[in-house]
mmCIF file of the N, C-alpha and C atoms, coordinates in Angstrom:
data_MODEL
# 
_entry.id   MODEL 
# 
loop_
_atom_site.group_PDB 
_atom_site.id 
_atom_site.type_symbol 
_atom_site.label_atom_id 
_atom_site.label_alt_id 
_atom_site.label_comp_id 
_atom_site.label_asym_id 
_atom_site.label_entity_id 
_atom_site.label_seq_id 
_atom_site.pdbx_PDB_ins_code 
_atom_site.Cartn_x 
_atom_site.Cartn_y 
_atom_site.Cartn_z 
_atom_site.occupancy 
_atom_site.B_iso_or_equiv 
_atom_site.pdbx_formal_charge 
_atom_site.auth_seq_id 
_atom_site.auth_comp_id 
_atom_site.auth_asym_id 
_atom_site.auth_atom_id 
_atom_site.pdbx_PDB_model_num 
ATOM 1   N N  . MET A 1 1  ? 27.473 -61.445 -19.734 1.00 0.00 ? 1  MET A N  1 
ATOM 2   C CA . MET A 1 1  ? 27.836 -60.179 -19.694 1.00 0.00 ? 1  MET A CA 1 
ATOM 3   C C  . MET A 1 1  ? 29.228 -60.039 -20.340 1.00 0.00 ? 1  MET A C  1 
ATOM 4   N N  . GLU A 1 2  ? 29.223 -59.111 -21.290 1.00 0.00 ? 2  GLU A N  1 
ATOM 5   C CA . GLU A 1 2  ? 30.366 -58.792 -21.985 1.00 0.00 ? 2  GLU A CA 1 
ATOM 6   C C  . GLU A 1 2  ? 31.487 -58.173 -21.237 1.00 0.00 ? 2  GLU A C  1 
ATOM 7   N N  . SER A 1 3  ? 32.730 -58.292 -21.467 1.00 0.00 ? 3  SER A N  1 
ATOM 8   C CA . SER A 1 3  ? 33.755 -57.638 -20.795 1.00 0.00 ? 3  SER A CA 1 
ATOM 9   C C  . SER A 1 3  ? 34.150 -56.315 -21.554 1.00 0.00 ? 3  SER A C  1 
ATOM 10  N N  . TYR A 1 4  ? 34.449 -55.406 -20.689 1.00 0.00 ? 4  TYR A N  1 
ATOM 11  C CA . TYR A 1 4  ? 34.851 -54.127 -21.402 1.00 0.00 ? 4  TYR A CA 1 
ATOM 12  C C  . TYR A 1 4  ? 35.748 -53.327 -20.465 1.00 0.00 ? 4  TYR A C  1 
ATOM 13  N N  . ILE A 1 5  ? 36.596 -52.519 -20.798 1.00 0.00 ? 5  ILE A N  1 
ATOM 14  C CA . ILE A 1 5  ? 37.385 -51.619 -20.110 1.00 0.00 ? 5  ILE A CA 1 
ATOM 15  C C  . ILE A 1 5  ? 36.909 -50.121 -20.422 1.00 0.00 ? 5  ILE A C  1 
ATOM 16  N N  . GLU A 1 6  ? 36.728 -49.534 -19.139 1.00 0.00 ? 6  GLU A N  1 
ATOM 17  C CA . GLU A 1 6  ? 36.320 -48.095 -19.092 1.00 0.00 ? 6  GLU A CA 1 
ATOM 18  C C  . GLU A 1 6  ? 37.308 -47.165 -18.554 1.00 0.00 ? 6  GLU A C  1 
ATOM 19  N N  . VAL A 1 7  ? 37.653 -46.220 -19.483 1.00 0.00 ? 7  VAL A N  1 
ATOM 20  C CA . VAL A 1 7  ? 38.770 -45.163 -19.028 1.00 0.00 ? 7  VAL A CA 1 
ATOM 21  C C  . VAL A 1 7  ? 38.146 -43.865 -18.968 1.00 0.00 ? 7  VAL A C  1 
ATOM 22  N N  . VAL A 1 8  ? 38.303 -43.419 -17.734 1.00 0.00 ? 8  VAL A N  1 
ATOM 23  C CA . VAL A 1 8  ? 37.752 -42.083 -17.405 1.00 0.00 ? 8  VAL A CA 1 
ATOM 24  C C  . VAL A 1 8  ? 38.861 -41.124 -16.779 1.00 0.00 ? 8  VAL A C  1 
ATOM 25  N N  . GLY A 1 9  ? 39.151 -40.092 -17.477 1.00 0.00 ? 9  GLY A N  1 
ATOM 26  C CA . GLY A 1 9  ? 40.130 -39.056 -17.082 1.00 0.00 ? 9  GLY A CA 1 
ATOM 27  C C  . GLY A 1 9  ? 39.864 -37.686 -17.697 1.00 0.00 ? 9  GLY A C  1 
ATOM 28  N N  . GLU A 1 10 ? 40.736 -36.908 -17.246 1.00 0.00 ? 10 GLU A N  1 
ATOM 29  C CA . GLU A 1 10 ? 40.915 -35.555 -17.756 1.00 0.00 ? 10 GLU A CA 1 
ATOM 30  C C  . GLU A 1 10 ? 42.170 -34.967 -17.558 1.00 0.00 ? 10 GLU A C  1 
ATOM 31  N N  . SER A 1 11 ? 42.686 -34.109 -18.673 1.00 0.00 ? 11 SER A N  1 
ATOM 32  C CA . SER A 1 11 ? 43.899 -33.647 -18.484 1.00 0.00 ? 11 SER A CA 1 
ATOM 33  C C  . SER A 1 11 ? 44.057 -32.262 -19.327 1.00 0.00 ? 11 SER A C  1 
ATOM 34  N N  . SER A 1 12 ? 45.041 -31.406 -18.937 1.00 0.00 ? 12 SER A N  1 
ATOM 35  C CA . SER A 1 12 ? 45.266 -30.374 -19.655 1.00 0.00 ? 12 SER A CA 1 
ATOM 36  C C  . SER A 1 12 ? 46.835 -30.078 -19.873 1.00 0.00 ? 12 SER A C  1 
ATOM 37  N N  . TYR A 1 13 ? 47.181 -29.416 -20.907 1.00 0.00 ? 13 TYR A N  1 
ATOM 38  C CA . TYR A 1 13 ? 48.478 -29.111 -21.334 1.00 0.00 ? 13 TYR A CA 1 
ATOM 39  C C  . TYR A 1 13 ? 48.619 -27.683 -21.532 1.00 0.00 ? 13 TYR A C  1 
ATOM 40  N N  . THR A 1 14 ? 49.555 -26.953 -20.924 1.00 0.00 ? 14 THR A N  1 
ATOM 41  C CA . THR A 1 14 ? 49.746 -25.586 -21.142 1.00 0.00 ? 14 THR A CA 1 
ATOM 42  C C  . THR A 1 14 ? 51.276 -25.406 -21.583 1.00 0.00 ? 14 THR A C  1 
ATOM 43  N N  . LYS A 1 15 ? 51.399 -24.574 -22.645 1.00 0.00 ? 15 LYS A N  1 
ATOM 44  C CA . LYS A 1 15 ? 52.696 -24.447 -23.139 1.00 0.00 ? 15 LYS A CA 1 
ATOM 45  C C  . LYS A 1 15 ? 52.893 -23.017 -23.579 1.00 0.00 ? 15 LYS A C  1 
ATOM 46  N N  . ILE A 1 16 ? 53.892 -22.192 -22.987 1.00 0.00 ? 16 ILE A N  1 
ATOM 47  C CA . ILE A 1 16 ? 54.101 -20.949 -23.159 1.00 0.00 ? 16 ILE A CA 1 
ATOM 48  C C  . ILE A 1 16 ? 54.735 -20.732 -24.595 1.00 0.00 ? 16 ILE A C  1 
ATOM 49  N N  . VAL A 1 17 ? 54.333 -19.786 -25.393 1.00 0.00 ? 17 VAL A N  1 
ATOM 50  C CA . VAL A 1 17 ? 54.998 -19.615 -26.780 1.00 0.00 ? 17 VAL A CA 1 
ATOM 51  C C  . VAL A 1 17 ? 56.252 -19.036 -26.545 1.00 0.00 ? 17 VAL A C  1 
ATOM 52  N N  . GLN A 1 18 ? 57.352 -19.581 -27.039 1.00 0.00 ? 18 GLN A N  1 
ATOM 53  C CA . GLN A 1 18 ? 58.629 -19.110 -26.983 1.00 0.00 ? 18 GLN A CA 1 
ATOM 54  C C  . GLN A 1 18 ? 59.133 -18.256 -28.155 1.00 0.00 ? 18 GLN A C  1 
ATOM 55  N N  . GLU A 1 19 ? 58.544 -18.545 -29.310 1.00 0.00 ? 19 GLU A N  1 
ATOM 56  C CA . GLU A 1 19 ? 58.926 -17.885 -30.499 1.00 0.00 ? 19 GLU A CA 1 
ATOM 57  C C  . GLU A 1 19 ? 57.735 -17.896 -31.489 1.00 0.00 ? 19 GLU A C  1 
ATOM 58  N N  . TYR A 1 20 ? 57.384 -16.798 -32.133 1.00 0.00 ? 20 TYR A N  1 
ATOM 59  C CA . TYR A 1 20 ? 56.410 -16.883 -33.132 1.00 0.00 ? 20 TYR A CA 1 
ATOM 60  C C  . TYR A 1 20 ? 57.059 -16.178 -34.422 1.00 0.00 ? 20 TYR A C  1 
ATOM 61  N N  . VAL A 1 21 ? 56.971 -16.810 -35.433 1.00 0.00 ? 21 VAL A N  1 
ATOM 62  C CA . VAL A 1 21 ? 57.437 -16.372 -36.721 1.00 0.00 ? 21 VAL A CA 1 
ATOM 63  C C  . VAL A 1 21 ? 56.223 -15.868 -37.764 1.00 0.00 ? 21 VAL A C  1 
ATOM 64  N N  . ALA A 1 22 ? 56.324 -14.761 -38.207 1.00 0.00 ? 22 ALA A N  1 
ATOM 65  C CA . ALA A 1 22 ? 55.485 -14.105 -39.127 1.00 0.00 ? 22 ALA A CA 1 
ATOM 66  C C  . ALA A 1 22 ? 56.165 -13.783 -40.398 1.00 0.00 ? 22 ALA A C  1 
ATOM 67  N N  . ASP A 1 23 ? 55.764 -14.219 -41.410 1.00 0.00 ? 23 ASP A N  1 
ATOM 68  C CA . ASP A 1 23 ? 56.290 -13.900 -42.620 1.00 0.00 ? 23 ASP A CA 1 
ATOM 69  C C  . ASP A 1 23 ? 55.452 -12.759 -43.387 1.00 0.00 ? 23 ASP A C  1 
ATOM 70  N N  . ILE A 1 24 ? 56.033 -11.704 -43.608 1.00 0.00 ? 24 ILE A N  1 
ATOM 71  C CA . ILE A 1 24 ? 55.331 -10.550 -44.434 1.00 0.00 ? 24 ILE A CA 1 
ATOM 72  C C  . ILE A 1 24 ? 55.801 -10.501 -45.919 1.00 0.00 ? 24 ILE A C  1 
ATOM 73  N N  . ASN A 1 25 ? 55.021 -10.806 -46.856 1.00 0.00 ? 25 ASN A N  1 
ATOM 74  C CA . ASN A 1 25 ? 55.520 -10.531 -48.379 1.00 0.00 ? 25 ASN A CA 1 
ATOM 75  C C  . ASN A 1 25 ? 54.769 -9.373  -48.747 1.00 0.00 ? 25 ASN A C  1 
ATOM 76  N N  . LEU A 1 26 ? 55.516 -8.383  -49.378 1.00 0.00 ? 26 LEU A N  1 
ATOM 77  C CA . LEU A 1 26 ? 54.997 -7.146  -50.022 1.00 0.00 ? 26 LEU A CA 1 
ATOM 78  C C  . LEU A 1 26 ? 55.086 -7.370  -51.490 1.00 0.00 ? 26 LEU A C  1 
ATOM 79  N N  . SER A 1 27 ? 54.187 -7.036  -52.300 1.00 0.00 ? 27 SER A N  1 
ATOM 80  C CA . SER A 1 27 ? 54.228 -7.088  -53.747 1.00 0.00 ? 27 SER A CA 1 
ATOM 81  C C  . SER A 1 27 ? 53.567 -5.808  -54.393 1.00 0.00 ? 27 SER A C  1 
ATOM 82  N N  . VAL A 1 28 ? 54.352 -5.258  -55.263 1.00 0.00 ? 28 VAL A N  1 
ATOM 83  C CA . VAL A 1 28 ? 53.746 -4.121  -55.952 1.00 0.00 ? 28 VAL A CA 1 
ATOM 84  C C  . VAL A 1 28 ? 53.857 -4.330  -57.458 1.00 0.00 ? 28 VAL A C  1 
ATOM 85  N N  . ARG A 1 29 ? 52.992 -3.922  -58.176 1.00 0.00 ? 29 ARG A N  1 
ATOM 86  C CA . ARG A 1 29 ? 52.933 -3.945  -59.637 1.00 0.00 ? 29 ARG A CA 1 
ATOM 87  C C  . ARG A 1 29 ? 53.051 -2.650  -60.257 1.00 0.00 ? 29 ARG A C  1 
ATOM 88  N N  . ALA A 1 30 ? 53.784 -2.365  -61.121 1.00 0.00 ? 30 ALA A N  1 
ATOM 89  C CA . ALA A 1 30 ? 53.853 -1.010  -61.831 1.00 0.00 ? 30 ALA A CA 1 
ATOM 90  C C  . ALA A 1 30 ? 54.568 -1.260  -63.154 1.00 0.00 ? 30 ALA A C  1 
ATOM 91  N N  . VAL A 1 31 ? 54.339 -0.242  -64.176 1.00 0.00 ? 31 VAL A N  1 
ATOM 92  C CA . VAL A 1 31 ? 54.701 -0.304  -65.362 1.00 0.00 ? 31 VAL A CA 1 
ATOM 93  C C  . VAL A 1 31 ? 56.353 -0.281  -65.395 1.00 0.00 ? 31 VAL A C  1 
ATOM 94  N N  . LYS A 1 32 ? 56.932 0.499   -64.765 1.00 0.00 ? 32 LYS A N  1 
ATOM 95  C CA . LYS A 1 32 ? 58.455 0.580   -64.559 1.00 0.00 ? 32 LYS A CA 1 
ATOM 96  C C  . LYS A 1 32 ? 58.827 -0.058  -63.355 1.00 0.00 ? 32 LYS A C  1 
ATOM 97  N N  . SER A 1 33 ? 59.872 -0.953  -63.460 1.00 0.00 ? 33 SER A N  1 
ATOM 98  C CA . SER A 1 33 ? 60.432 -1.580  -62.186 1.00 0.00 ? 33 SER A CA 1 
ATOM 99  C C  . SER A 1 33 ? 60.967 -0.747  -61.285 1.00 0.00 ? 33 SER A C  1 
ATOM 100 N N  . GLU A 1 34 ? 61.475 0.512   -61.780 1.00 0.00 ? 34 GLU A N  1 
ATOM 101 C CA . GLU A 1 34 ? 61.961 1.480   -60.558 1.00 0.00 ? 34 GLU A CA 1 
ATOM 102 C C  . GLU A 1 34 ? 60.746 1.976   -59.679 1.00 0.00 ? 34 GLU A C  1 
ATOM 103 N N  . THR A 1 35 ? 59.626 2.221   -60.369 1.00 0.00 ? 35 THR A N  1 
ATOM 104 C CA . THR A 1 35 ? 58.564 2.708   -59.595 1.00 0.00 ? 35 THR A CA 1 
ATOM 105 C C  . THR A 1 35 ? 57.986 1.845   -58.766 1.00 0.00 ? 35 THR A C  1 
ATOM 106 N N  . ALA A 1 36 ? 57.926 0.393   -59.147 1.00 0.00 ? 36 ALA A N  1 
ATOM 107 C CA . ALA A 1 36 ? 57.551 -0.560  -58.229 1.00 0.00 ? 36 ALA A CA 1 
ATOM 108 C C  . ALA A 1 36 ? 58.408 -0.791  -57.058 1.00 0.00 ? 36 ALA A C  1 
ATOM 109 N N  . PHE A 1 37 ? 59.745 -0.640  -57.324 1.00 0.00 ? 37 PHE A N  1 
ATOM 110 C CA . PHE A 1 37 ? 60.763 -0.920  -56.373 1.00 0.00 ? 37 PHE A CA 1 
ATOM 111 C C  . PHE A 1 37 ? 60.727 0.285   -55.246 1.00 0.00 ? 37 PHE A C  1 
ATOM 112 N N  . ASP A 1 38 ? 60.354 1.416   -55.893 1.00 0.00 ? 38 ASP A N  1 
ATOM 113 C CA . ASP A 1 38 ? 60.337 2.666   -54.801 1.00 0.00 ? 38 ASP A CA 1 
ATOM 114 C C  . ASP A 1 38 ? 59.008 2.426   -53.999 1.00 0.00 ? 38 ASP A C  1 
ATOM 115 N N  . GLU A 1 39 ? 57.950 2.040   -54.626 1.00 0.00 ? 39 GLU A N  1 
ATOM 116 C CA . GLU A 1 39 ? 56.658 1.874   -53.751 1.00 0.00 ? 39 GLU A CA 1 
ATOM 117 C C  . GLU A 1 39 ? 56.760 0.682   -52.765 1.00 0.00 ? 39 GLU A C  1 
ATOM 118 N N  . VAL A 1 40 ? 57.318 -0.276  -53.172 1.00 0.00 ? 40 VAL A N  1 
ATOM 119 C CA . VAL A 1 40 ? 57.581 -1.574  -52.191 1.00 0.00 ? 40 VAL A CA 1 
ATOM 120 C C  . VAL A 1 40 ? 58.470 -1.061  -51.148 1.00 0.00 ? 40 VAL A C  1 
ATOM 121 N N  . MET A 1 41 ? 59.533 -0.310  -51.363 1.00 0.00 ? 41 MET A N  1 
ATOM 122 C CA . MET A 1 41 ? 60.424 0.086   -50.183 1.00 0.00 ? 41 MET A CA 1 
ATOM 123 C C  . MET A 1 41 ? 59.652 1.170   -49.266 1.00 0.00 ? 41 MET A C  1 
ATOM 124 N N  . VAL A 1 42 ? 58.640 1.989   -49.869 1.00 0.00 ? 42 VAL A N  1 
ATOM 125 C CA . VAL A 1 42 ? 57.823 2.729   -48.913 1.00 0.00 ? 42 VAL A CA 1 
ATOM 126 C C  . VAL A 1 42 ? 57.039 1.917   -48.024 1.00 0.00 ? 42 VAL A C  1 
ATOM 127 N N  . LEU A 1 43 ? 56.387 0.877   -48.582 1.00 0.00 ? 43 LEU A N  1 
ATOM 128 C CA . LEU A 1 43 ? 55.568 0.001   -47.878 1.00 0.00 ? 43 LEU A CA 1 
ATOM 129 C C  . LEU A 1 43 ? 56.444 -0.828  -46.746 1.00 0.00 ? 43 LEU A C  1 
ATOM 130 N N  . ARG A 1 44 ? 57.565 -1.267  -47.143 1.00 0.00 ? 44 ARG A N  1 
ATOM 131 C CA . ARG A 1 44 ? 58.605 -2.008  -46.197 1.00 0.00 ? 44 ARG A CA 1 
ATOM 132 C C  . ARG A 1 44 ? 58.964 -1.037  -45.088 1.00 0.00 ? 44 ARG A C  1 
ATOM 133 N N  . ASN A 1 45 ? 59.151 0.113   -45.363 1.00 0.00 ? 45 ASN A N  1 
ATOM 134 C CA . ASN A 1 45 ? 59.527 1.125   -44.230 1.00 0.00 ? 45 ASN A CA 1 
ATOM 135 C C  . ASN A 1 45 ? 58.293 1.246   -43.209 1.00 0.00 ? 45 ASN A C  1 
ATOM 136 N N  . ARG A 1 46 ? 57.228 1.375   -43.779 1.00 0.00 ? 46 ARG A N  1 
ATOM 137 C CA . ARG A 1 46 ? 55.975 1.616   -43.053 1.00 0.00 ? 46 ARG A CA 1 
ATOM 138 C C  . ARG A 1 46 ? 55.753 0.283   -42.266 1.00 0.00 ? 46 ARG A C  1 
ATOM 139 N N  . CYS A 1 47 ? 55.905 -0.857  -42.795 1.00 0.00 ? 47 CYS A N  1 
ATOM 140 C CA . CYS A 1 47 ? 55.602 -2.124  -42.036 1.00 0.00 ? 47 CYS A CA 1 
ATOM 141 C C  . CYS A 1 47 ? 56.729 -2.204  -40.845 1.00 0.00 ? 47 CYS A C  1 
ATOM 142 N N  . ILE A 1 48 ? 57.992 -1.822  -41.078 1.00 0.00 ? 48 ILE A N  1 
ATOM 143 C CA . ILE A 1 48 ? 58.991 -1.987  -40.084 1.00 0.00 ? 48 ILE A CA 1 
ATOM 144 C C  . ILE A 1 48 ? 58.574 -0.958  -39.017 1.00 0.00 ? 48 ILE A C  1 
ATOM 145 N N  . GLU A 1 49 ? 58.272 0.347   -39.384 1.00 0.00 ? 49 GLU A N  1 
ATOM 146 C CA . GLU A 1 49 ? 57.953 1.333   -38.338 1.00 0.00 ? 49 GLU A CA 1 
ATOM 147 C C  . GLU A 1 49 ? 56.763 0.887   -37.506 1.00 0.00 ? 49 GLU A C  1 
ATOM 148 N N  . THR A 1 50 ? 55.727 0.281   -38.070 1.00 0.00 ? 50 THR A N  1 
ATOM 149 C CA . THR A 1 50 ? 54.442 -0.281  -37.396 1.00 0.00 ? 50 THR A CA 1 
ATOM 150 C C  . THR A 1 50 ? 54.938 -1.307  -36.443 1.00 0.00 ? 50 THR A C  1 
ATOM 151 N N  . LEU A 1 51 ? 55.788 -2.319  -36.993 1.00 0.00 ? 51 LEU A N  1 
ATOM 152 C CA . LEU A 1 51 ? 56.148 -3.315  -36.069 1.00 0.00 ? 51 LEU A CA 1 
ATOM 153 C C  . LEU A 1 51 ? 56.920 -2.897  -34.878 1.00 0.00 ? 51 LEU A C  1 
ATOM 154 N N  . LEU A 1 52 ? 57.855 -1.883  -35.190 1.00 0.00 ? 52 LEU A N  1 
ATOM 155 C CA . LEU A 1 52 ? 58.460 -1.341  -34.086 1.00 0.00 ? 52 LEU A CA 1 
ATOM 156 C C  . LEU A 1 52 ? 57.694 -0.498  -32.972 1.00 0.00 ? 52 LEU A C  1 
ATOM 157 N N  . SER A 1 53 ? 56.936 0.218   -33.417 1.00 0.00 ? 53 SER A N  1 
ATOM 158 C CA . SER A 1 53 ? 55.942 1.072   -32.750 1.00 0.00 ? 53 SER A CA 1 
ATOM 159 C C  . SER A 1 53 ? 55.145 0.180   -31.949 1.00 0.00 ? 53 SER A C  1 
ATOM 160 N N  . SER A 1 54 ? 54.849 -1.100  -32.308 1.00 0.00 ? 54 SER A N  1 
ATOM 161 C CA . SER A 1 54 ? 53.906 -2.148  -31.593 1.00 0.00 ? 54 SER A CA 1 
ATOM 162 C C  . SER A 1 54 ? 54.788 -2.851  -30.523 1.00 0.00 ? 54 SER A C  1 
ATOM 163 N N  . GLY A 1 55 ? 55.937 -2.481  -30.437 1.00 0.00 ? 55 GLY A N  1 
ATOM 164 C CA . GLY A 1 55 ? 56.611 -3.284  -29.237 1.00 0.00 ? 55 GLY A CA 1 
ATOM 165 C C  . GLY A 1 55 ? 57.753 -4.265  -29.727 1.00 0.00 ? 55 GLY A C  1 
ATOM 166 N N  . LEU A 1 56 ? 57.898 -4.565  -31.040 1.00 0.00 ? 56 LEU A N  1 
ATOM 167 C CA . LEU A 1 56 ? 58.953 -5.453  -31.365 1.00 0.00 ? 56 LEU A CA 1 
ATOM 168 C C  . LEU A 1 56 ? 60.339 -4.708  -31.298 1.00 0.00 ? 56 LEU A C  1 
ATOM 169 N N  . GLU A 1 57 ? 61.373 -5.434  -31.047 1.00 0.00 ? 57 GLU A N  1 
ATOM 170 C CA . GLU A 1 57 ? 62.757 -4.922  -31.105 1.00 0.00 ? 57 GLU A CA 1 
ATOM 171 C C  . GLU A 1 57 ? 63.400 -5.039  -32.428 1.00 0.00 ? 57 GLU A C  1 
ATOM 172 N N  . HIS A 1 58 ? 64.422 -4.270  -32.718 1.00 0.00 ? 58 HIS A N  1 
ATOM 173 C CA . HIS A 1 58 ? 65.221 -4.434  -33.791 1.00 0.00 ? 58 HIS A CA 1 
ATOM 174 C C  . HIS A 1 58 ? 65.739 -5.857  -34.072 1.00 0.00 ? 58 HIS A C  1 
ATOM 175 N N  . SER A 1 59 ? 66.182 -6.231  -32.856 1.00 0.00 ? 59 SER A N  1 
ATOM 176 C CA . SER A 1 59 ? 66.813 -7.594  -32.963 1.00 0.00 ? 59 SER A CA 1 
ATOM 177 C C  . SER A 1 59 ? 65.917 -8.800  -33.251 1.00 0.00 ? 59 SER A C  1 
ATOM 178 N N  . GLU A 1 60 ? 64.553 -8.437  -33.250 1.00 0.00 ? 60 GLU A N  1 
ATOM 179 C CA . GLU A 1 60 ? 63.453 -9.433  -33.339 1.00 0.00 ? 60 GLU A CA 1 
ATOM 180 C C  . GLU A 1 60 ? 63.067 -9.443  -34.868 1.00 0.00 ? 60 GLU A C  1 
ATOM 181 N N  . LEU A 1 61 ? 63.509 -8.545  -35.671 1.00 0.00 ? 61 LEU A N  1 
ATOM 182 C CA . LEU A 1 61 ? 63.318 -8.418  -37.080 1.00 0.00 ? 61 LEU A CA 1 
ATOM 183 C C  . LEU A 1 61 ? 64.362 -9.050  -37.805 1.00 0.00 ? 61 LEU A C  1 
ATOM 184 N N  . GLN A 1 62 ? 63.906 -9.688  -38.823 1.00 0.00 ? 62 GLN A N  1 
ATOM 185 C CA . GLN A 1 62 ? 64.856 -10.188 -39.963 1.00 0.00 ? 62 GLN A CA 1 
ATOM 186 C C  . GLN A 1 62 ? 64.377 -9.991  -41.348 1.00 0.00 ? 62 GLN A C  1 
ATOM 187 N N  . GLU A 1 63 ? 65.273 -9.335  -42.055 1.00 0.00 ? 63 GLU A N  1 
ATOM 188 C CA . GLU A 1 63 ? 64.831 -8.975  -43.478 1.00 0.00 ? 63 GLU A CA 1 
ATOM 189 C C  . GLU A 1 63 ? 65.240 -10.001 -44.372 1.00 0.00 ? 63 GLU A C  1 
ATOM 190 N N  . GLY A 1 64 ? 64.367 -10.503 -45.389 1.00 0.00 ? 64 GLY A N  1 
ATOM 191 C CA . GLY A 1 64 ? 64.640 -11.423 -46.261 1.00 0.00 ? 64 GLY A CA 1 
ATOM 192 C C  . GLY A 1 64 ? 65.263 -10.963 -47.602 1.00 0.00 ? 64 GLY A C  1 
ATOM 193 N N  . GLY A 1 65 ? 65.329 -9.779  -47.776 1.00 0.00 ? 65 GLY A N  1 
ATOM 194 C CA . GLY A 1 65 ? 65.885 -9.127  -49.008 1.00 0.00 ? 65 GLY A CA 1 
ATOM 195 C C  . GLY A 1 65 ? 64.722 -8.732  -49.976 1.00 0.00 ? 65 GLY A C  1 
ATOM 196 N N  . ALA A 1 66 ? 65.080 -8.387  -51.117 1.00 0.00 ? 66 ALA A N  1 
ATOM 197 C CA . ALA A 1 66 ? 64.186 -7.954  -52.052 1.00 0.00 ? 66 ALA A CA 1 
ATOM 198 C C  . ALA A 1 66 ? 64.403 -8.570  -53.484 1.00 0.00 ? 66 ALA A C  1 
ATOM 199 N N  . GLU A 1 67 ? 63.479 -9.098  -54.083 1.00 0.00 ? 67 GLU A N  1 
ATOM 200 C CA . GLU A 1 67 ? 63.485 -9.545  -55.297 1.00 0.00 ? 67 GLU A CA 1 
ATOM 201 C C  . GLU A 1 67 ? 62.745 -8.555  -56.341 1.00 0.00 ? 67 GLU A C  1 
ATOM 202 N N  . ALA A 1 68 ? 63.490 -8.159  -57.368 1.00 0.00 ? 68 ALA A N  1 
ATOM 203 C CA . ALA A 1 68 ? 63.042 -7.104  -58.272 1.00 0.00 ? 68 ALA A CA 1 
ATOM 204 C C  . ALA A 1 68 ? 62.637 -7.890  -59.536 1.00 0.00 ? 68 ALA A C  1 
# 
């Protein structure tokens, strides 16, 4: 008879999310850079309004800036 080791067990691990980071990148293409910048700023403001109306606090938002 061959020797063997049998391991039988069950476990679970629960962890509560402390922080969730979501990166949102907006990109607009237009002939004039001013037009593209204006359009992306409108989208930026709509995104911020949507996030705030969904329950996020101003302190939970961090803006990365704008690249023109």
